[in-house]
C-alpha positions as CSV (number, residue, x, y, z in Angstrom):
1,M,91.9,111.4,27.2
2,I,89.8,111.6,24.1
3,Y,86.3,112.9,24.1
4,G,83.7,113.5,21.5
5,V,81.3,116.5,21.9
6,S,77.9,116.4,20.3
7,F,74.8,118.6,20.4
8,D,72.7,115.5,20.9
9,T,71.1,114.3,24.2
10,P,72.7,111.7,26.4
11,E,70.3,109.1,25.1
12,E,71.1,109.9,21.4
13,N,74.8,109.9,22.1
14,K,74.7,106.6,23.9
15,A,72.9,105.0,21.0
16,F,75.3,106.6,18.5
17,A,78.3,105.5,20.3
18,E,77.0,101.9,20.7
19,K,76.1,101.7,17.0
20,F,79.6,102.8,15.9
21,S,81.5,101.0,18.8
22,F,83.2,104.2,20.0
23,N,85.9,103.6,22.5
24,F,85.7,107.1,23.9
25,P,82.9,109.0,25.6
26,L,80.7,111.5,23.9
27,L,79.9,114.5,25.9
28,C,76.6,116.4,25.4
29,D,76.6,120.0,24.4
30,T,72.9,120.6,24.2
31,S,73.3,124.3,24.9
32,R,75.9,124.5,22.0
33,E,78.2,126.6,24.2
34,V,81.3,124.4,23.6
35,G,80.6,124.2,19.9
36,M,80.3,127.9,19.5
37,A,83.4,128.5,21.7
38,Y,85.6,126.2,19.6
39,G,84.2,127.1,16.2
40,A,82.3,123.9,15.5
41,C,79.3,126.0,14.4
42,A,78.8,129.7,13.7
43,D,75.0,129.6,14.4
44,P,73.6,128.4,17.7
45,T,70.5,127.2,15.9
46,A,72.5,124.9,13.5
47,P,71.2,121.4,13.7
48,N,74.6,119.9,13.7
49,A,78.2,120.8,14.5
50,Q,81.0,120.6,12.1
51,R,83.5,117.8,12.8
52,I,86.6,119.6,14.2
53,G,89.5,118.3,16.2
54,V,91.0,120.1,19.2
55,V,93.9,119.0,21.4
56,I,94.0,120.7,24.8
57,D,97.0,120.3,27.1
58,P,96.8,119.6,30.8
59,E,97.0,123.4,31.4
60,G,94.0,124.1,29.3
61,K,95.8,125.5,26.3
62,V,94.8,124.6,22.8
63,K,97.8,122.7,21.1
64,E,96.1,121.7,17.9
65,Y,93.1,122.8,15.9
66,V,91.8,120.9,12.9
67,P,88.8,122.6,11.2
68,K,87.7,119.5,9.3
69,A,88.6,116.4,11.3
70,N,87.6,112.9,10.2
71,A,85.7,111.5,13.1
72,S,86.7,107.9,12.4
73,T,90.5,108.4,12.1
74,Y,91.3,111.6,14.0
75,P,91.3,110.1,17.5
76,Q,93.9,107.4,16.6
77,E,96.0,109.9,14.7
78,V,96.2,112.2,17.7
79,L,97.0,109.3,20.1
80,G,99.8,108.3,17.7
81,R,101.4,111.7,17.9
82,L,101.1,112.2,21.7
């Protein structure tokens, strides 16, 4: 399953996903814990996260880490490889 993670609120994520016709859910990381843990930001007060790509296997192990992922193409690229 593909998910996007954002620092935005549920309402902001819903509007953003609808605007760009995302076919995957956006999860809210308003505490920035996930973003900090995976290196999407170095500062918990940063207004935005960097666009990274992470593939996690069913056992919870990171299988791929892309420090600068293109949000519009990365999900399809990953699905093509899996």
